[in-house]
N, C-alpha and C positions, 0 to 999 in steps of 0.2 A: 390313326383313330379317326372315324368319321365325326362330323359335327353332332349327330344325333347321339352317337355314343359318348361324346364329350359332356353334351348336355345332361344325359342321364346319370354319368358319373358325377357331375357337379351338384345335381339335385340330391342324389344319394348321400354325397359327403356333407351337404349342408343339413340334411335331415339327421344324419348320424351325429354331427356337432351339436344340434339342437337337443337332441335326446339325451346325449352326454351332459350338456349343461343342465338340462331339467333334472337329471338324477343327482348331479352334484348339489344343486341348490335345494333339493328336497330331503337331502339327507338329515340336516338338522331338524326339520319337522318330524321325520320318521323316528330319529332318536328321542326327540321330546315326546312324542306319543307312546312309545315303547316304555320309556323311563316313568311316564305317568302311571302306568298299570302294573308297575313292579315294585317291590320292597326295596328299601335301600340296601339290605343285606344282599339280595338277588342281584342287584345292579353291580355291586362291589365284586361279587363273586363271578358273575357270568359276562359282564360288559353291557354297555349301553344299547347295542344293537341286537342283543339276544331276545327271542321270542318269550313273553312271560310264560313261566311254568303254571302260575295260578294268578287270575286276574285279582289285582289289589286295588281297593279305592281309597286306601288310608291317605294318600296323597291329596285327593279331592276333598276328603273330610277336613284334613289338616289346613288346606288352603281356604276353606270357609269358616273354620272355627278359630284356628290358632293365627293364621295369616290374615283373616278378615278381608279377603279378597273381594267379598260382596259389597263392602263399603267403598273400596277403591274402584270397582266396577260403576257403582253409582255415580261417584265423582267424575269418571270419564264420560258417562254419557251426559251429565249435566254440562260438562265442558265442551265436548266435541260437537254436539248438535248445533248449539247457537254458533260456535265458532265456524262451522262449515257454511251454514245458512248466511251468517254476516258476510263471510268472504265472497260467497256466491252472489249476494244482493249488491254489495259495493263494487266487486269486479264487473258484474253485468252493466250496472250504471255507468261506470268509467269506461267500459268497452263501447258501450253505445255512443257516450259522448265523443270518444275518439273517431267512431265511425261516421257520425253525423254532422259534426260541427267543425268549422274552421275558426280558430281563434288565434290571438297573438301568444306566442310563447308556447304554442301547442306541442312542438317537438321537444322543447325543453321539459315540459311537464311529463310527456311520455318517457323521456330518458330518465327523469328523477324518480318515476314509479318503478320503471324497469331496473334501475340501479339496485333495487332490492334483491334482484335475482343474482347479482354478481358477487354479493359479500356474504360470508358465512355468519351464522347466527351468533357467533362468538364476538363478532364486531359490535353488536348491539348490546352485549350483556350489561355493562356497567350503565349506559344511559337508561335502558328500559327499567333496570332495578332501582335506580334513583328516581326516575319519573313515577313509577307506581308507588313508591314509598311517599313521595311528596303528595300525590294526589289520594292517598288512603286506599289504594287497591292492591297493596302488597298482600300476599296470603289470602287472596279472595278468589272465589270463582270468577268475578267480574275481571280482576287482573289478569288471570289466565286467558279468559276469553278474548280480552283485548289485545293481548300479545300474540295470540295465535292469529286472530283476523289480520292484525298489522303486518305479520311476517308472511301470511299466506296470500295477501292481496296482489302483490307484484305477478306472482304466477297465475292466479285466477284471471287477472286483468290482461296479461300478455296472451294467454291462450285464447280467451274469449274475443279478444279484439280481432285476433286473426280469423275466428270463425265468423264473426259479425261482418267483417269486411268482405268476406266470400259470398255472402248473401246477394241475391240479385237486387241492385238499387232500384230497379223499375218497380218492384213491390211496394218499397218504401215511398217512392215518389207518387205513385197512384193513391196511397193512403194520405199523403199530404194534400194532394189535390182535393180529395174527399172531405177535408177538413179535419182529419184525426189530429189529436194532440200527440206530442212526443212520447208521454208516458204510455198512452194508449197504443201507439204504434210499437213500442218497445214490448209491452206485456202481451199484446194480442197478436203480433206478427212476428218479431225478433225472437222473443224467447221460444215460442213454440217451434220455429223453424230450427233453432239452435239447441233444442232440448237434449239431444243425445251428447253434444259438446258440453253443455252445462252439467249433465249428469256425470260424464266422465271426469270433469274437473272436480266435482264433488266427491267422487269415490277416492280419486287420488289425494284430496284434502282430508278426508275422513281417516284414510290409512295413515297419513303422516301425522295428523293430530293425535289419533288414538295412541299411536306408538311413540309419541314424543317423550323424551326424557330430558332434554336439555332444559327447556322453559320451565318445566315442573320442578326440577332442582334449584333453578335460579330464583323463582320468584313465589315459591310455596315452602312452608315448614311444617304445617299442621296436618296430620293424617285425615282429618275432616275435609280437607281441601284436596289432597294430593291424588292424582289419577292413578291407574291401574299399573303403569310401568314403574311408578315410584314404589307401589305397594309390592311388586315383585322383587325388586332389588333390596328394599329395606328389610326384608326378612332373611337375607343371606347372612349366615353366621360367620364369625371371624375365624373359629378354629374347626367348626363343624358344617358341613354343607348338606343340607336336606335335599338329596337328588330328586326324590319322587315327589316332594312337596312343592318344590319349585317348578319341576316339569308340569305338574298339574295345574299350578297357577298360571304358568305361560300359556299352557293349552286353553284354559278357561278365557284368558285375555285374548286370545286369538280368534274367539268365536264372533266378537263384534264385526271387525272388518271382514271376516269371511262370510257372515250372512249378508252384509251390504253387497258384497261383490255377486254372491249367489242370486239375490234377487234383483240386482241392477245390472247384470252383465250384458244383457241385451243392448242397453243404453251404452255401455262402456265400448262394446265391440263396434257398435254403430258410429260412435264418437271417433273411434281409432280409424275406422274405413273413412270417415268424412275427412279427417286430418291427412290421411295417405292420399286421397283422391285430388286434393287441392293442390 
């Protein structure tokens, strides 16, 4: 077999594997969509992957009336947006400091922050729970926001530090010579140049925080505070499972991250390409 034939075979094999993975990973979403538009009786009789004989919106009606999914969606918006913005702001400031300044114990501070990437969230469960109770933030929007920012900060700092360090330092030095202050350099030069990277991190953080279940279960107990993932799981019956209601609620909950990705996918792809090219 010639080298050209081998390369063609390798590319074809890779594409086939990617298509197979895409099909496998899309099956749960396809099943969810199909179940959301079928009655429970039809689901039980014909299976989850059958095409609906008649479009049924009872699941969506139940999700907003009985399951109160609208309240949980509101809570997710209140928690997710400030958490993402806070993580991006603090992560950008930390990344800029690591890029620009030399100070004692710098490597130790970097390792201390990045250590948050090495430990699972369960490691911090008890300390975070006790801390939020003592400062009066347990079962509040503020407590959830603080927990999400703290746990998201190592990833945001790690990724943005790498991108900031890849920026041409001559541009920064020219701004310093012109008398620009550090904050002005950051907001007027560094942030615009790393906009795609910042937006990519923001998309990841939005999806993770929106879909979070662990922290919501740990530090909330009131439906008026709990986000949408808690809303979906709390309506699961002990002896009876409302298939189309749960599928409709899950489908509604997926709209937020889906819209974010659709409108910001250009920045996401640019950020991925930037990271790949470095």
